[in-house]
N, C-alpha and C positions, 0 to 999 in steps of 0.2 A: 428675567426668569426663563424666557423662551430661548435666549441665546445660550444660557448655561445648559439647558436640556439638549440643545443641538450639539454643543461641544462634547458633552458626555456621550451622546449617541455616536458621534463621529469617532471618538476615542475607542469605544467598544467595538465598532466595526473594524477599525484598524487592527486591534488586538486579535480579533477572531480571524481576520484574513491572514495575519502573520502566523498564527498557530496552525491554520490549515495548510499553509505553504510549507511549514517546517515538518509537518506530519505527512510526508510524501509516501504514497503507497508503492511498495516494491513487491517483487516476486520472491517467495521463500519456500524452502522445503526442509524436511528432516532428512538426514543422511540415511535413516532407516525406513523411509517411505518411498513409494513409487508415484506420489502425487506432489504437485506444487500448488501453492496458494497465494492469494493476495495477502500482504502483511497484515491487513485489517481483519482477516478471517478468524473466527473463533478457534478453529483447529490450529491455525498457525501460531496463535498467541500461546498455545500450550507447548510449543516446541522448546526444548531446553537450549540454552545459548550455545553449549558445546556441540550440539547436534544440528545447529542451524546452518543452512546453505542459502546464499542469496544469489539472485540472477538479475542482470541488467536488462535482459530482453527475454520474451517467451521462447524464442528460438534456442536460447542457451539451455533452458530447462528441458525442452523437447529433445535437444541433442544429448542431454544427459540421461535420456531414457525415461523421463517423467511424463505423466499425463496430468491434465488440469483437474483440480478439485471439483467435485460435483456440487458442493455447497456454495462456494464463493464464485465459481465460474470465471477464473482468470482467463485472459486472452491467450490464444494459442499462436498468434502471429502479432508482430508489431504493427502499429498503424503506419501506413506509408507517409513519408515526409513530403510536404507540398513544396 
């Protein structure tokens, strides 16, 4: 009984870790806005697919003339690589 419980718990942890890795947060903006957001932001989720712009790094969004959202507070600079 105890082994079965541990295997089920292990399987659930693996599934949730895989789902979290698949749901990578990125930076997005609407082509009609002056702000960029985390893809997990409530505002970003309302952007229509045909108006959605994505950015690989915060510097790209800033170079496009966008400013960070005040609600989700996305980074304005990439983290330095070690």
